[in-house]
C-alpha positions in Angstrom: 52.5 115.1 114.9 54.0 111.6 112.4 56.1 109.6 113.1 58.9 108.3 110.9 60.1 105.6 112.0 63.9 104.8 110.5 63.9 100.9 111.3 68.1 100.3 109.9 67.6 96.0 109.2 71.0 94.5 109.6 72.8 97.7 109.0 75.5 99.0 109.4 78.4 97.0 110.0 80.5 98.8 112.8 80.2 100.6 115.6 82.0 103.6 113.9 79.2 103.3 111.4 76.4 103.1 113.7 77.3 106.7 115.2 78.5 108.1 112.3 74.5 107.3 110.9 72.9 108.3 114.2 74.3 111.6 114.3 73.7 112.8 110.9 69.5 111.0 111.1 70.2 113.1 114.5 70.5 116.0 112.3 67.3 115.6 110.3 65.3 115.5 113.4 66.2 118.5 115.1 65.2 120.3 111.9 62.2 119.0 112.2 60.5 118.6 115.2 58.5 120.3 115.5 55.9 118.2 112.8 57.9 115.0 113.2 58.7 111.8 116.5 62.3 110.6 114.8 62.9 107.1 116.2 65.3 104.8 114.9 65.1 101.7 115.2 68.8 99.9 115.5 70.6 96.0 115.8 70.4 95.0 119.0 74.1 95.6 118.4 73.9 99.3 118.4 71.9 99.8 121.4 73.8 101.0 123.8 76.3 102.5 121.4 73.8 104.4 120.0 72.2 105.3 123.8 73.9 108.4 124.6 74.3 109.6 120.5 70.3 109.6 120.0 69.2 112.6 122.2 66.9 113.8 120.0 65.7 110.5 118.5 64.1 107.8 120.0 65.9 104.2 120.5 63.4 101.6 119.3 64.4 97.7 118.7 63.1 95.7 116.0 62.4 93.4 117.6 62.2 91.7 121.4 62.0 88.0 122.6 58.3 86.7 123.7 59.2 85.1 126.3 61.2 86.4 129.8 62.7 83.1 130.9 66.2 82.8 130.8 67.3 79.8 129.0 66.4 80.9 126.1 69.6 81.8 123.8 70.0 84.4 121.3 67.3 85.9 122.3 66.8 89.7 124.0 64.2 90.4 126.4 61.8 93.7 127.2 63.6 94.4 130.5 67.3 94.1 128.6 65.3 96.8 126.3 64.7 98.8 128.6 67.9 98.8 130.1 69.6 100.4 126.8 67.5 102.9 126.6 64.7 101.1 124.2 61.2 104.0 124.3 59.9 102.2 121.0 60.0 97.7 119.4 59.4 96.6 115.9 56.8 93.7 116.5 54.9 91.7 114.0 57.4 92.3 111.0 57.2 91.2 107.7 60.1 89.8 107.8 60.2 87.7 111.6 56.7 86.5 110.4 58.2 85.2 107.1 60.5 83.4 109.9 58.2 81.8 112.1 56.4 84.6 113.8 52.9 83.4 114.1 49.8 85.5 115.6 50.1 83.8 118.9 53.7 84.8 118.8 53.5 88.5 118.2 51.0 89.2 121.2 53.2 87.3 122.9 55.9 89.4 122.2 53.6 92.8 122.4 52.6 91.3 126.5 56.4 91.7 127.0 56.7 94.8 125.9 54.0 96.3 127.6 55.4 94.7 131.4 57.9 97.5 130.6 56.1 99.8 129.5 57.9 100.1 126.1 55.9 100.7 122.8 54.7 98.0 120.2 55.6 98.9 116.5 52.6 96.4 115.4 53.5 95.8 112.2 50.5 93.9 110.2 49.8 93.8 106.1 48.8 90.5 103.9 51.1 88.8 101.3 49.2 89.1 98.3 45.7 90.2 97.7 42.3 88.8 96.0 39.4 89.9 93.6 37.5 88.4 96.6 38.5 90.5 99.4 39.5 87.4 102.2 42.9 89.0 102.6 41.0 91.3 104.7 41.0 88.5 107.0 44.3 88.2 107.6 44.6 92.3 108.0 41.5 91.7 110.8 42.6 88.5 112.2 46.7 90.2 113.1 44.6 93.2 114.8 41.9 90.9 116.6 44.8 88.2 117.9 47.3 91.0 118.9 44.7 93.1 120.5 43.3 90.3 122.8 43.3 90.8 126.3 44.7 94.0 126.4 43.1 96.9 129.0 42.2 100.4 127.1 44.8 102.8 128.7 47.3 100.3 127.5 46.7 101.9 124.1 48.3 104.6 124.5 51.3 103.1 124.0 51.0 102.1 120.5 51.7 102.2 117.6 51.0 100.3 114.3 52.7 99.9 110.9 50.7 98.7 107.6 52.9 96.8 105.0 51.6 95.5 102.4 53.9 92.2 102.4 53.1 91.9 98.0 54.1 95.5 97.5 58.0 95.1 99.6 61.6 94.6 98.3 62.8 93.0 95.0 59.8 90.2 95.0 56.8 93.2 94.4 55.0 92.5 92.2 54.2 96.8 91.7 53.7 99.6 94.9 51.2 100.1 96.1 49.0 103.6 95.7 48.0 106.1 98.1 44.4 104.9 98.2 44.7 101.3 98.6 46.6 102.9 102.2 44.3 105.5 102.9 41.1 102.3 102.4 43.6 99.6 104.7 44.2 102.9 107.2 40.6 103.5 107.6 39.4 99.4 107.9 42.2 99.0 110.6 40.8 101.6 112.6 36.9 100.1 111.9 38.2 97.2 113.9 40.3 99.0 116.3 36.3 100.7 117.2 34.7 97.6 116.7 37.2 96.2 119.6 37.1 99.3 121.5 35.4 102.7 120.6 35.9 105.2 117.7 37.7 107.2 120.1 40.6 105.4 120.9 40.5 103.7 117.1 40.7 107.8 116.2 44.1 108.4 118.4 46.1 105.2 117.9 48.6 106.8 114.4 48.4 103.6 111.8 51.3 104.5 109.5 52.4 102.9 106.4 55.1 100.7 105.6 56.0 99.7 102.2 59.2 100.6 100.0 58.7 103.8 101.1 61.2 106.4 99.0 61.3 110.6 98.8 59.3 110.7 96.0 55.6 108.8 97.2 56.4 109.6 101.1 53.7 113.1 100.8 50.9 111.3 99.3 51.1 108.4 101.7 50.7 110.8 104.5 48.3 113.2 102.9 46.4 111.4 100.4 47.1 108.3 102.4 46.2 109.4 105.7 48.9 107.9 107.1 50.5 108.7 110.2 53.9 108.8 109.3 56.0 106.3 108.0 58.2 103.4 108.5 61.1 102.8 106.3 63.8 100.6 105.8 66.8 100.3 103.5 66.2 104.5 102.0 67.2 104.9 106.1 70.9 104.0 105.5 70.7 107.0 103.8 70.9 110.0 105.4 70.5 112.4 102.7 67.6 110.3 100.8 66.3 109.8 104.4 65.7 113.9 105.3 64.4 114.7 101.6 61.4 111.8 103.7 61.3 114.2 106.4 61.0 117.1 104.3 57.9 116.1 103.0 56.4 115.1 105.8 56.8 118.6 107.3 55.8 120.1 103.8 52.8 118.2 104.0 
């Protein structure tokens, strides 16, 4: 079973548009449900609207508060998300890290999610690559911080998404290759094996999430050994998103 996660970011603009997109995505999920676990991570404002329109989908949030303190204006807590039917939540996304989330903050968010029995989708990735391989220490620090103090039984509720920041969006220097994806996934699993054991390292899904489209989706899953994909902007286009799902099924 592969994972296909749609990160809708700050879209769509209206509840009506969100319902329409959810129904289209739900149709895609039905056609590939034997092979793909599909998750829609929507904006907070759409979660309650989507709760009853995503029966073939798992519902996810795009972030969570690192605290349960009531005096946290504008924040949304893990228990609130659980009450809305959310089962997954993205943490440590490159955009939230760029806005100030440190490894310590990401760790606290993971703790809050696990307390509410929600599944963290932990994003890790380096901003740039250097010829000496120092970027590997960035990934290592992100993972070791996130997993610090986490008991082995809780690991069955984890998903990791590798997103090379240098390969994402308008500022991308170039696209990452499936070979680079494979190398990083092996490295991520090695870190987890060192923290726990090889069996655990092999069972945690590690996805790829760097500017994925229908043209390269299959390669990242087959040649790149990704357990699935975290898709951003393309997930807002049902026709293109359906093609990505088809590529995963065909692999």
